[in-house]
C-alpha positions, 0 to 999 in steps of 0.5 A: 500499499502506498503512503501519502506525504504532506509536502507542506510539512516536508518543506517546512522541515527543510526551511528556507536557506540564507547566507549569514553575515560572514558568508555575505562579507566573503561574497561581497568582498570578492564581488567588489574586487571583481567590480573594481577590476571591471569583470563584474557589474551586477549581482543578485541573491535568491533564497529558496527552500533548501538553497540560497544562490548569489549570482554575478553578472557581467551586464544586468541583462545577461544571464549570470556568469556564476552562481554560488550556491548554499545548499542544506544537506541534512544539518550541514551546508554544502557550497557549489559554484555554477557556471551556467548549468555546469557545477564547477566546484563544490565543497563544505566551506564557502572559502573552499569554493571561492578559492576558484576565483583566486587570481593565480600568478602567471609565469611570463618569459622573455 
C-alpha cells in the first residue's frame, strides 16, 4: 500500500536557506574586487527552500556568469559554484569554493 506525504510539512522541515553575515562578507568582498577590476557589474541573491544563490553578472541584462549556491544537506551546508548549468566546484566551506576565483600568478618568459 502506498503512503501519502504532506509536502507542506516536508518544506517546513527543510526551511528556507539564507547566507549569514560572514558568508555575505566573503561574497561581497569577492564581488567588489571583481567590480573594481571591471569584470563584474551586477549581482542578485535568491533564497529558496533548501538553497540560497548569489549570482554575478557581467551586464544586468545577461545571464549570470556564475552562481554560488548554499545547499542544506541534512544539518551541514554544501557550497557549489555553477557556471551556467555546469557545476564547477563544490565544498563544505565557502572559502573552499571561492578559492576558484583566486587570481593566480602566471609565469611570463622573455
